[in-house]
TIFIGU-407657 format. One record per residue (C-alpha): residue number from 1; x, y negated, z negated; residue in one letter. Coordinates in steps of 0.25 Angstrom, whole numbers, plus 5000, padded with zeros to 4 digits. Example, Ala and Ser with C-alpha at 12.3 -4.5 7.8 and 13.67 -1.06 7.14 Angstrom:
2
+-----+------+------+------+--------+
! num !   c1 !   c2 !   c3 ! residu !
+-----+------+------+------+--------+
!   1 ! 5049 ! 5018 ! 4969 !      A !
!   2 ! 5055 ! 5004 ! 4971 !      S !
+-----+------+------+------+--------+
// end
This chain:
216
+-----+------+------+------+--------+
! num !   c1 !   c2 !   c3 ! residu !
+-----+------+------+------+--------+
!   1 ! 4453 ! 5140 ! 5447 !      X !
!   2 ! 4461 ! 5148 ! 5436 !      X !
!   3 ! 4477 ! 5145 ! 5433 !      X !
!   4 ! 4487 ! 5152 ! 5423 !      X !
!   5 ! 4487 ! 5143 ! 5411 !      X !
!   6 ! 4492 ! 5143 ! 5396 !      X !
!   7 ! 4481 ! 5147 ! 5387 !      X !
!   8 ! 4489 ! 5155 ! 5376 !      X !
!   9 ! 4500 ! 5146 ! 5368 !      X !
!  10 ! 4513 ! 5151 ! 5363 !      X !
!  11 ! 4508 ! 5149 ! 5349 !      X !
!  12 ! 4496 ! 5158 ! 5351 !      X !
!  13 ! 4504 ! 5169 ! 5361 !      X !
!  14 ! 4516 ! 5170 ! 5349 !      X !
!  15 ! 4506 ! 5172 ! 5340 !      X !
!  16 ! 4496 ! 5182 ! 5346 !      X !
!  17 ! 4512 ! 5192 ! 5351 !      X !
!  18 ! 4517 ! 5189 ! 5337 !      X !
!  19 ! 4506 ! 5193 ! 5329 !      X !
!  20 ! 4507 ! 5205 ! 5337 !      X !
!  21 ! 4521 ! 5209 ! 5333 !      X !
!  22 ! 4520 ! 5205 ! 5320 !      X !
!  23 ! 4507 ! 5214 ! 5316 !      X !
!  24 ! 4515 ! 5226 ! 5324 !      X !
!  25 ! 4528 ! 5222 ! 5314 !      X !
!  26 ! 4518 ! 5222 ! 5302 !      X !
!  27 ! 4512 ! 5235 ! 5304 !      X !
!  28 ! 4525 ! 5241 ! 5307 !      X !
!  29 ! 4531 ! 5236 ! 5296 !      X !
!  30 ! 4519 ! 5239 ! 5285 !      X !
!  31 ! 4519 ! 5253 ! 5291 !      X !
!  32 ! 4535 ! 5255 ! 5289 !      X !
!  33 ! 4533 ! 5248 ! 5276 !      X !
!  34 ! 4545 ! 5237 ! 5279 !      X !
!  35 ! 4537 ! 5228 ! 5270 !      X !
!  36 ! 4546 ! 5216 ! 5269 !      X !
!  37 ! 4546 ! 5215 ! 5285 !      X !
!  38 ! 4530 ! 5216 ! 5285 !      X !
!  39 ! 4530 ! 5204 ! 5276 !      X !
!  40 ! 4539 ! 5197 ! 5285 !      X !
!  41 ! 4530 ! 5199 ! 5296 !      X !
!  42 ! 4516 ! 5198 ! 5290 !      X !
!  43 ! 4522 ! 5184 ! 5285 !      X !
!  44 ! 4525 ! 5180 ! 5300 !      X !
!  45 ! 4512 ! 5185 ! 5304 !      X !
!  46 ! 4506 ! 5177 ! 5291 !      X !
!  47 ! 4512 ! 5164 ! 5297 !      X !
!  48 ! 4508 ! 5169 ! 5312 !      X !
!  49 ! 4495 ! 5171 ! 5306 !      X !
!  50 ! 4493 ! 5157 ! 5302 !      X !
!  51 ! 4501 ! 5149 ! 5312 !      X !
!  52 ! 4489 ! 5154 ! 5323 !      X !
!  53 ! 4478 ! 5151 ! 5315 !      X !
!  54 ! 4484 ! 5136 ! 5314 !      X !
!  55 ! 4487 ! 5136 ! 5328 !      X !
!  56 ! 4472 ! 5143 ! 5329 !      X !
!  57 ! 4468 ! 5128 ! 5324 !      X !
!  58 ! 4477 ! 5118 ! 5329 !      X !
!  59 ! 4485 ! 5126 ! 5342 !      X !
!  60 ! 4481 ! 5126 ! 5357 !      X !
!  61 ! 4466 ! 5127 ! 5361 !      X !
!  62 ! 4467 ! 5143 ! 5364 !      X !
!  63 ! 4475 ! 5145 ! 5351 !      X !
!  64 ! 4462 ! 5138 ! 5343 !      X !
!  65 ! 4453 ! 5148 ! 5336 !      X !
!  66 ! 4443 ! 5136 ! 5339 !      X !
!  67 ! 4444 ! 5138 ! 5355 !      X !
!  68 ! 4442 ! 5153 ! 5355 !      X !
!  69 ! 4432 ! 5155 ! 5343 !      X !
!  70 ! 4420 ! 5160 ! 5349 !      X !
!  71 ! 4406 ! 5167 ! 5341 !      X !
!  72 ! 4404 ! 5183 ! 5342 !      X !
!  73 ! 4393 ! 5180 ! 5351 !      X !
!  74 ! 4402 ! 5174 ! 5362 !      X !
!  75 ! 4413 ! 5185 ! 5358 !      X !
!  76 ! 4403 ! 5195 ! 5361 !      X !
!  77 ! 4398 ! 5189 ! 5373 !      X !
!  78 ! 4414 ! 5187 ! 5379 !      X !
!  79 ! 4416 ! 5204 ! 5375 !      X !
!  80 ! 4404 ! 5207 ! 5383 !      X !
!  81 ! 4408 ! 5199 ! 5395 !      X !
!  82 ! 4423 ! 5197 ! 5392 !      X !
!  83 ! 4430 ! 5186 ! 5403 !      X !
!  84 ! 4443 ! 5181 ! 5403 !      X !
!  85 ! 4445 ! 5169 ! 5395 !      X !
!  86 ! 4456 ! 5157 ! 5393 !      X !
!  87 ! 4461 ! 5162 ! 5378 !      X !
!  88 ! 4454 ! 5170 ! 5368 !      X !
!  89 ! 4441 ! 5175 ! 5372 !      X !
!  90 ! 4429 ! 5175 ! 5362 !      X !
!  91 ! 4431 ! 5189 ! 5358 !      X !
!  92 ! 4444 ! 5188 ! 5354 !      X !
!  93 ! 4442 ! 5176 ! 5344 !      X !
!  94 ! 4436 ! 5185 ! 5336 !      X !
!  95 ! 4448 ! 5197 ! 5337 !      X !
!  96 ! 4457 ! 5184 ! 5333 !      X !
!  97 ! 4450 ! 5181 ! 5321 !      X !
!  98 ! 4449 ! 5196 ! 5317 !      X !
!  99 ! 4463 ! 5197 ! 5320 !      X !
! 100 ! 4468 ! 5185 ! 5312 !      X !
! 101 ! 4459 ! 5188 ! 5299 !      X !
! 102 ! 4465 ! 5204 ! 5300 !      X !
! 103 ! 4479 ! 5198 ! 5301 !      X !
! 104 ! 4477 ! 5189 ! 5291 !      X !
! 105 ! 4470 ! 5197 ! 5283 !      X !
! 106 ! 4481 ! 5208 ! 5283 !      X !
! 107 ! 4493 ! 5195 ! 5281 !      X !
! 108 ! 4484 ! 5190 ! 5268 !      X !
! 109 ! 4484 ! 5204 ! 5263 !      X !
! 110 ! 4498 ! 5208 ! 5264 !      X !
! 111 ! 4501 ! 5197 ! 5256 !      X !
! 112 ! 4495 ! 5205 ! 5243 !      X !
! 113 ! 4497 ! 5219 ! 5247 !      X !
! 114 ! 4505 ! 5227 ! 5239 !      X !
! 115 ! 4518 ! 5235 ! 5245 !      X !
! 116 ! 4522 ! 5250 ! 5240 !      X !
! 117 ! 4537 ! 5245 ! 5240 !      X !
! 118 ! 4535 ! 5233 ! 5230 !      X !
! 119 ! 4546 ! 5227 ! 5237 !      X !
! 120 ! 4536 ! 5217 ! 5246 !      X !
! 121 ! 4522 ! 5217 ! 5240 !      X !
! 122 ! 4514 ! 5206 ! 5246 !      X !
! 123 ! 4518 ! 5191 ! 5240 !      X !
! 124 ! 4504 ! 5192 ! 5233 !      X !
! 125 ! 4504 ! 5206 ! 5229 !      X !
! 126 ! 4512 ! 5202 ! 5213 !      X !
! 127 ! 4502 ! 5190 ! 5214 !      X !
! 128 ! 4489 ! 5196 ! 5215 !      X !
! 129 ! 4480 ! 5205 ! 5205 !      X !
! 130 ! 4484 ! 5221 ! 5208 !      X !
! 131 ! 4467 ! 5221 ! 5216 !      X !
! 132 ! 4472 ! 5213 ! 5225 !      X !
! 133 ! 4482 ! 5218 ! 5229 !      X !
! 134 ! 4476 ! 5231 ! 5232 !      X !
! 135 ! 4466 ! 5224 ! 5238 !      X !
! 136 ! 4474 ! 5217 ! 5247 !      X !
! 137 ! 4485 ! 5230 ! 5251 !      X !
! 138 ! 4473 ! 5237 ! 5255 !      X !
! 139 ! 4468 ! 5225 ! 5264 !      X !
! 140 ! 4482 ! 5224 ! 5271 !      X !
! 141 ! 4482 ! 5240 ! 5272 !      X !
! 142 ! 4467 ! 5241 ! 5277 !      X !
! 143 ! 4469 ! 5228 ! 5287 !      X !
! 144 ! 4480 ! 5232 ! 5295 !      X !
! 145 ! 4472 ! 5242 ! 5302 !      X !
! 146 ! 4460 ! 5235 ! 5302 !      X !
! 147 ! 4470 ! 5224 ! 5310 !      X !
! 148 ! 4477 ! 5234 ! 5319 !      X !
! 149 ! 4462 ! 5238 ! 5322 !      X !
! 150 ! 4460 ! 5224 ! 5327 !      X !
! 151 ! 4471 ! 5224 ! 5335 !      X !
! 152 ! 4470 ! 5236 ! 5341 !      X !
! 153 ! 4456 ! 5230 ! 5347 !      X !
! 154 ! 4462 ! 5217 ! 5351 !      X !
! 155 ! 4473 ! 5223 ! 5359 !      X !
! 156 ! 4463 ! 5233 ! 5365 !      X !
! 157 ! 4454 ! 5221 ! 5370 !      X !
! 158 ! 4465 ! 5213 ! 5373 !      X !
! 159 ! 4472 ! 5224 ! 5383 !      X !
! 160 ! 4457 ! 5226 ! 5389 !      X !
! 161 ! 4454 ! 5212 ! 5391 !      X !
! 162 ! 4467 ! 5210 ! 5397 !      X !
! 163 ! 4466 ! 5223 ! 5408 !      X !
! 164 ! 4452 ! 5222 ! 5410 !      X !
! 165 ! 4449 ! 5206 ! 5409 !      X !
! 166 ! 4459 ! 5195 ! 5407 !      X !
! 167 ! 4476 ! 5197 ! 5404 !      X !
! 168 ! 4474 ! 5190 ! 5390 !      X !
! 169 ! 4487 ! 5200 ! 5384 !      X !
! 170 ! 4494 ! 5192 ! 5395 !      X !
! 171 ! 4490 ! 5179 ! 5393 !      X !
! 172 ! 4494 ! 5179 ! 5379 !      X !
! 173 ! 4507 ! 5183 ! 5384 !      X !
! 174 ! 4509 ! 5173 ! 5392 !      X !
! 175 ! 4499 ! 5161 ! 5387 !      X !
! 176 ! 4494 ! 5160 ! 5402 !      X !
! 177 ! 4481 ! 5162 ! 5407 !      X !
! 178 ! 4474 ! 5161 ! 5421 !      X !
! 179 ! 4461 ! 5152 ! 5417 !      X !
! 180 ! 4454 ! 5139 ! 5423 !      X !
! 181 ! 4460 ! 5125 ! 5419 !      X !
! 182 ! 4447 ! 5124 ! 5412 !      X !
! 183 ! 4452 ! 5133 ! 5402 !      X !
! 184 ! 4465 ! 5129 ! 5399 !      X !
! 185 ! 4466 ! 5128 ! 5384 !      X !
! 186 ! 4475 ! 5116 ! 5378 !      X !
! 187 ! 4488 ! 5123 ! 5374 !      X !
! 188 ! 4497 ! 5117 ! 5361 !      X !
! 189 ! 4512 ! 5118 ! 5358 !      X !
! 190 ! 4513 ! 5130 ! 5351 !      X !
! 191 ! 4525 ! 5123 ! 5341 !      X !
! 192 ! 4516 ! 5121 ! 5327 !      X !
! 193 ! 4510 ! 5134 ! 5328 !      X !
! 194 ! 4525 ! 5141 ! 5329 !      X !
! 195 ! 4530 ! 5130 ! 5318 !      X !
! 196 ! 4516 ! 5133 ! 5307 !      X !
! 197 ! 4522 ! 5148 ! 5311 !      X !
! 198 ! 4535 ! 5145 ! 5306 !      X !
! 199 ! 4530 ! 5136 ! 5296 !      X !
! 200 ! 4522 ! 5147 ! 5289 !      X !
! 201 ! 4531 ! 5160 ! 5291 !      X !
! 202 ! 4542 ! 5151 ! 5284 !      X !
! 203 ! 4534 ! 5147 ! 5271 !      X !
! 204 ! 4530 ! 5162 ! 5271 !      X !
! 205 ! 4542 ! 5167 ! 5272 !      X !
! 206 ! 4547 ! 5156 ! 5263 !      X !
! 207 ! 4537 ! 5164 ! 5253 !      X !
! 208 ! 4543 ! 5178 ! 5256 !      X !
! 209 ! 4551 ! 5179 ! 5266 !      X !
! 210 ! 4563 ! 5179 ! 5257 !      X !
! 211 ! 4559 ! 5191 ! 5247 !      X !
! 212 ! 4553 ! 5200 ! 5258 !      X !
! 213 ! 4567 ! 5196 ! 5268 !      X !
! 214 ! 4575 ! 5203 ! 5256 !      X !
! 215 ! 4568 ! 5216 ! 5258 !      X !
! 216 ! 4570 ! 5218 ! 5272 !      X !
+-----+------+------+------+--------+
// end
């Protein structure tokens, strides 16, 4: 017997949708040359990712990476015969790892990326060799296209899955899914996630926020 139960906590849903908005805003500010705003948004996303990584270890059962980690064989088997599951399916594990990796590369490379305006270079530009800055800037420029392509694949897969099999978009919005009681994950209060997020963001803004706010 199935019933509607919570499978996603507030932290996971906040991370998911906030990341969508932040990446969209980062792309826009990068394209428009709004570098001070771009960096402030990047620090916000960095704090969000760090909080999610920590939550992936200590958080709710459905949020823990160990809970939905899968072998490549299991992922391929799932793609051949997809079924509705509570939480992340075996194939989505690899997409999540890929997206987190690409976002992390974008954030780290951005710290050493040169800005043509000379006003808001990445904070590591002044202390790294010029060759490293050039490499980081190239990585930052190329990786965003790879990241956007991966996001596009993720969106198409989520839409197909929601229309044809299991409305995962609605579940990520509400946090609730129709599952058997045996599948019900144990959820934790999300307060720790938000404390970590706020603390990391405060440190990053203390480090660079003042200089960037002066450029707005």
